[in-house]
TORDREN-129228 format. One line per field, with one value per residue (C-alpha): x, y, z. Coordinates in steps of 0.25 Angstrom, whole numbers. Layout:
% residues N
c1: [X:...]
c2: [Y:...]
c3: [Z:...]
//
This chain:
% residues 817
c1: [541:532:536:521:507:499:484:477:462:459:447:440:427:421:408:396:403:395:387:394:409:419:431:445:459:470:485:501:501:496:490:480:480:493:485:476:462:458:466:462:457:441:436:423:412:411:400:398:410:411:412:425:430:431:446:449:464:468:471:457:453:440:432:421:422:419:407:401:402:394:384:382:390:388:402:398:385:386:371:372:384:385:383:393:404:403:407:420:426:439:447:461:473:485:496:511:518:529:524:518:503:498:481:469:454:445:431:426:416:420:414:416:427:425:429:418:426:434:429:438:433:435:436:429:435:425:435:447:456:467:476:491:497:488:485:497:500:514:521:525:509:504:490:479:469:476:466:453:458:452:457:450:444:450:440:440:446:451:466:477:468:459:449:453:448:445:435:441:446:440:445:434:422:419:413:403:399:386:387:372:373:370:356:355:342:332:316:304:292:286:283:297:302:307:310:322:325:333:344:349:360:359:370:360:369:366:369:363:371:376:369:383:383:370:373:386:379:366:351:352:364:355:344:351:356:344:333:322:314:322:327:334:343:349:352:362:377:386:392:389:390:383:384:382:387:382:391:387:392:384:385:399:403:398:386:377:364:351:338:332:346:349:340:347:347:351:364:370:381:377:387:383:395:391:403:400:408:405:400:399:386:380:370:365:351:347:334:325:316:309:302:287:280:284:279:289:296:292:301:305:298:307:304:314:328:339:349:364:369:383:386:383:394:406:416:423:414:402:387:375:360:351:336:327:316:304:298:289:301:298:309:306:321:336:347:362:374:388:396:410:415:427:434:443:458:461:469:477:484:478:482:477:490:488:479:481:468:464:478:483:493:489:502:502:495:499:506:513:507:516:506:510:523:530:516:510:519:509:500:496:506:519:525:516:521:530:543:544:534:521:517:533:541:550:540:535:549:552:539:543:558:551:543:530:525:516:516:501:501:492:489:481:484:490:484:490:486:499:497:504:506:501:490:481:473:480:495:498:505:515:519:529:536:551:557:544:544:529:522:510:496:496:489:482:481:475:485:476:478:494:502:512:523:516:516:529:533:526:536:547:552:549:560:558:554:546:531:523:511:516:515:503:494:485:494:497:507:513:519:534:545:536:542:531:530:520:516:506:494:499:510:503:494:507:513:526:534:537:544:556:562:557:571:570:562:557:550:542:529:518:528:520:514:522:535:530:528:541:549:543:551:541:540:532:516:509:494:491:479:472:467:454:445:434:421:417:404:401:401:414:425:441:444:438:444:448:451:443:443:446:458:463:462:467:480:485:482:490:502:500:499:508:519:515:525:528:520:510:499:486:476:468:458:448:439:432:428:443:446:436:440:454:450:443:453:464:467:480:481:472:464:460:449:453:444:443:431:426:435:435:446:442:428:420:419:406:407:401:412:425:417:418:428:415:410:426:426:413:419:431:425:414:426:435:447:457:452:452:460:455:456:463:455:443:450:455:440:434:445:435:434:449:443:431:438:447:435:430:444:449:463:462:472:472:476:477:485:481:490:502:505:512:503:491:498:500:488:482:490:486:472:475:478:484:491:491:494:504:511:527:530:545:539:528:531:534:540:554:559:556:549:537:529:531:546:545:536:545:558:550:548:559:566:555:559:576:572:565:576:586:578:577:591:594:585:589:601:603:606:618:630:622:624:613:598:589:574:562:552:539:536:529:514:511:520:516:520:514:519:522:528:534:532:544:536:538:534:526:539:543:555:558:560:570:581:594:596:610:614:625:617:604:605:591:594:604:591:583:594:598:582:580:591:586:572:581:575:574:580:594:591:589:600:594:578:568:577:579:589:583:581:593:590:601:606:601:589:574:561:552:540:540:536:521:523:528:520:508:496:494:484:480:473:465:454:453:453]
c2: [315:313:300:296:300:299:300:313:314:328:330:343:347:358:364:372:369:378:371:366:370:359:355:357:353:361:359:362:350:347:335:346:357:364:377:377:377:372:359:357:343:342:334:327:327:317:310:311:316:303:294:291:300:296:295:300:301:314:309:310:323:324:325:315:324:337:329:325:340:344:334:339:329:327:333:346:350:353:352:340:347:346:361:358:350:352:340:333:333:326:319:310:315:309:318:316:313:319:334:344:346:359:361:369:366:373:375:379:379:369:377:375:383:392:383:377:368:362:354:363:366:379:380:392:394:396:394:389:387:398:395:402:386:377:363:354:339:336:326:317:315:301:300:303:294:279:268:272:284:297:310:319:332:345:356:367:380:374:373:376:380:389:392:399:400:410:412:410:418:420:409:406:415:430:439:449:456:465:476:482:494:509:508:499:494:503:499:506:498:505:492:488:501:500:485:478:472:456:455:443:441:429:425:421:414:420:407:393:381:369:357:354:368:367:354:357:369:361:365:369:379:387:387:392:404:408:419:410:418:417:405:396:386:389:403:400:402:390:395:407:411:422:429:440:450:462:472:472:465:452:449:453:441:434:423:417:426:421:416:430:438:448:461:474:487:500:503:488:483:471:461:451:441:433:423:418:410:415:430:434:424:427:439:440:441:451:446:457:451:461:457:461:455:454:438:431:421:427:426:440:443:444:457:459:455:462:454:459:456:450:462:473:468:468:479:472:483:491:497:491:495:485:485:479:470:463:451:456:461:475:485:490:494:493:486:495:485:488:475:469:460:451:440:431:435:426:416:418:404:404:396:391:390:402:415:427:434:432:432:441:438:442:447:457:467:484:482:493:496:506:516:515:511:522:530:540:549:559:567:582:582:578:576:564:557:546:550:539:538:531:519:516:503:513:517:503:497:510:506:492:496:504:492:491:477:482:491:497:501:504:497:501:497:505:509:494:487:487:486:499:505:519:524:536:534:546:550:565:569:582:587:597:602:603:613:619:619:620:607:606:602:588:577:566:554:539:529:519:527:525:512:507:512:527:526:523:534:545:546:549:563:566:572:582:576:563:562:558:552:539:542:549:546:556:568:577:570:585:586:585:588:586:579:571:565:558:565:558:568:574:577:582:591:598:599:593:580:574:563:562:549:543:538:528:516:511:526:526:526:517:504:491:482:469:479:483:467:463:475:474:463:453:456:468:467:474:481:483:491:491:506:505:517:519:526:536:538:550:539:545:535:538:533:528:515:507:495:483:480:465:466:477:469:456:464:468:456:447:456:453:439:437:445:446:437:434:446:449:458:465:471:481:491:502:496:484:478:477:470:460:457:456:446:438:437:432:422:427:441:447:461:472:483:495:507:519:518:531:542:559:557:551:551:540:527:522:508:505:496:507:517:510:501:491:490:488:476:470:470:463:452:451:450:442:452:452:466:480:492:505:519:523:536:526:518:529:533:519:511:499:496:489:479:479:474:465:457:452:448:457:464:479:490:504:515:532:544:542:531:540:542:533:535:530:517:514:517:508:496:496:497:483:488:477:486:503:508:521:530:534:520:524:534:528:513:510:497:496:486:491:478:472:461:451:452:450:438:432:433:426:415:415:412:401:395:396:391:378:376:376:368:357:358:354:342:337:328:333:347:343:350:358:373:378:372:377:376:382:391:396:412:421:420:428:422:414:401:387:373:364:349:345:357:368:382:391:404:408:409:395:399:391:400:394:399:395:392:393:389:399:409:409:420:424:438:441:437:447:458:455:457:468:475:472:480:491:506:510:523:518:516:530:531:520:525:519:506:498:487:473:465:455:440:435:423:416:425:426:429:417:410:397:385:381:369:382:393:396:402:417:410:424:427:413:416:431:423]
c3: [395:406:414:420:423:435:436:443:447:447:455:461:467:461:467:458:445:434:424:412:419:420:429:422:428:421:427:421:413:399:405:413:400:405:412:399:402:390:392:406:410:413:425:426:437:445:446:462:471:478:465:457:446:432:428:415:409:404:389:385:376:385:374:382:393:384:376:391:394:382:385:400:407:423:424:419:427:441:443:453:460:476:480:492:487:472:462:457:446:440:430:430:422:420:424:424:436:435:434:445:440:443:441:442:443:434:428:415:404:392:378:365:357:348:336:331:323:335:348:359:371:378:393:399:414:425:437:440:452:453:465:463:465:456:462:461:459:463:452:464:467:463:455:465:458:461:458:463:473:470:475:484:474:476:477:465:470:483:484:493:503:496:485:473:458:449:437:424:414:398:390:379:384:383:395:392:406:406:415:420:428:428:426:413:415:407:408:401:405:417:424:423:430:443:443:445:433:434:421:415:407:397:384:372:361:347:339:340:347:341:350:357:363:369:375:381:391:393:392:408:407:396:403:417:410:401:406:408:397:386:386:375:372:360:364:376:374:372:384:392:407:413:427:435:445:451:458:471:484:481:469:463:459:445:446:438:436:442:431:431:431:441:446:443:452:445:452:451:443:435:428:418:413:404:398:383:373:361:362:349:348:362:366:380:384:397:402:410:424:431:444:442:452:468:471:477:467:454:445:438:427:412:405:394:388:381:371:371:358:356:344:354:363:352:360:373:380:380:383:377:379:375:375:384:376:383:384:373:366:368:372:388:391:388:396:394:399:397:394:392:384:390:380:384:377:364:363:377:382:396:406:421:427:437:440:448:446:459:466:478:488:501:504:491:500:499:486:480:465:456:449:434:441:449:448:439:434:428:438:440:453:448:460:463:450:447:441:431:419:424:416:411:413:422:430:434:435:445:453:454:457:469:475:467:469:457:445:440:426:414:402:390:375:364:350:345:357:364:380:386:400:401:410:402:391:383:381:378:366:364:352:350:338:336:345:349:364:368:366:358:364:369:363:372:363:368:371:363:351:351:346:356:346:346:361:363:353:359:369:360:354:340:331:320:308:316:312:322:313:316:332:331:318:320:322:311:303:300:313:312:321:331:346:353:366:375:388:399:401:412:406:394:403:408:395:404:401:414:409:399:399:388:385:395:390:403:405:391:392:384:389:385:394:389:393:407:411:403:411:426:436:437:451:448:449:438:440:425:424:410:405:398:395:407:407:416:423:414:402:397:394:397:383:370:370:355:361:363:377:376:367:375:388:381:374:389:396:384:389:402:402:391:398:413:417:434:437:446:438:442:431:432:425:431:420:428:415:410:426:423:408:414:424:414:402:410:421:426:431:442:439:450:447:447:451:455:466:470:468:467:460:446:437:442:431:424:429:442:445:445:456:469:477:479:464:461:471:465:452:456:462:450:441:449:450:460:465:464:463:469:471:483:485:487:496:506:506:511:514:518:504:504:515:505:493:502:508:494:490:481:480:480:475:476:466:466:468:484:484:482:496:506:517:507:503:516:521:508:511:525:520:512:499:490:482:483:468:468:462:465:471:473:484:491:492:506:504:511:501:486:481:475:484:472:472:487:484:475:483:495:485:481:496:498:483:488:501:494:486:498:505:493:490:504:505:490:488:476:482:487:481:472:472:465:461:449:454:446:451:447:444:453:457:443:434:422:426:424:429:417:416:428:436:431:430:418:414:402:393:398:405:418:432:439:451:454:468:473:487:489:486:492:504:503:512:499:489:496:495:481:477:485:476:464:469:474:474:460:464:464:448:445:434:427:430:423:419:432:428:427:440:440:443:454:450:463:465:457:462:460:467:474:467:467:479:488:483:494:491:499:511:516:498:499:506:496:483]
//
């Protein structure tokens, strides 16, 4: 039971607040929403930055606040906001006096719930503070609003000496991105030929609004967002935000579009980003303008429009061609546009305790990343292959035992929607009759057409009498007495099996993503590549994919969010839309855009964002990604591109067969690559001590905590005579952790992390030796190859991070993010 309360005045200064946006505070305690954004406390705009704020007790349900919001209260309108200092928003909340309080500020738009029967509100997050360490009020701190005193306001986004905020993720809204490129506009009228066309995108509601919805957003917002030639207040959606980005150096970041749209050139790549709350009731109006006269200040003429209806946007991705109709309702041309619909993950319990989407420590440079684990195991030149089957538990574990900082692996879905680890889209099946020496023809079957059970059965031999009907349902069930085995495509081409280790569990192909995350030690980072079909420049696709892309990603992301644990995880994909979708669908893990750039080794992809490093960089900036993962061939051709990427504040990895050389690896690290992905990490890793940098980080943090404990024991009179002290500690920086109640840290399962520190057994040099023994070269484990023993936990040694009061942000990384 809480002992006493203390009043705390939250005051924050915000500049350039969007119309209809509200400032909130959220924190670790129930009084501040327990990190739940929908339970956060709204702040009220002070009428003048120099006047006293109104005091409100948090016992209110904020009915009056939301009523004022619907009526267009002053606290929501920033039209009069000072351009220099912004406005101040505040709220007084009664907080427990015996608990540390962690909190963040964020900005959101308040919208009506999907449920008509309730008056519940949903928040669409526009911007939130994402410092690794949240703002803190210690439990020993007295109230900051005694009598008539008013605390100085904090500044939104500025904390611990630097600025850090990020865009929100999808909560209740859907984003539709329209991509315009590759000569998309065709006009048939002669007088419009060779004219530069300006394009503007406007969402239009197909269902009439209630008066309450219209009041919430006000006529001024509606007038600003509609094209001047097609204004109709009742057609404006209850919530919509339209932004535009162009893939060039000046316009790569999304911004609000101008009154007459943006002029389009044939060689440009333009993205319209439209966020709406009810996409099934919203159409998209495209207006076209042309400058017919050359008079200065003359506005462009409105020559026509197109409508994109929601019925044409049923799939997650697609290609549309719509007619352009003149203002006199005659067809004058057509627009070809590609789109991607990005939906929120349904019913997922989001929180705002931490985000790593743009977090990368400066010391994490030149990391060694094991390609598919220990390396590719199927190539034409077998001497360059790893000696453990790729993308298996054994391969991933072996790489980690040889000092990999991270392991890279590929994820795709089986037919029954289970995320499995496998690189190729196809498997090759070999069938043999009993006592028949020569193999029959190989059958190439898409992974997507087999269930997880079928994939796991493929690696076993079938004895006479077994039927393959339940494994390969489309094969002739009369095939009796048939032996079957799965081959990689390279094995199939050579008609030679490379591995015969399916009796060892960790060597089995098609491990599930959940198994990988549960089996690997927590200090091993994971670069999770999402496999998806890519369209080539000639118009063909790598695979006819049956899955809906939103469903596909939701399933994979849920597994990672639920089982990622205390682990560094980075998502990547060759598909730029997937990278943008992952960034918007979750608020925790970073994303890097995997690109091949300029290459003679692979066919060119259709999407221009995949074709060069500068285009990949612009996409990463537009989509708010952590960075890019480039093909080394392109870097070796022009090393200056590394600096180009880093100067824009992006992280850069590299991949490719060129990396499989010790000298090249060292050269790439000297260029400043943040990570190098390569095969045979057991041979090419140049580390003297084969340890992950994240394990080293954990050990250093542990030393600091032990030193703190010794200091506390020396100073505390209660420590006299004690031989052991128990100390609660937080998990690593990528942990799923939160501070609740009195400040104790717990993981997602609710179990506390603690370490017992024994005074007589705290020799740090001995601890270093013990931990080094735990990560010794895996070659000594050859008798149990693929089954390394579990890392033991010493009674007085555990890898941890310091508590928040000792945790220091990386100073050198502040300016980049």
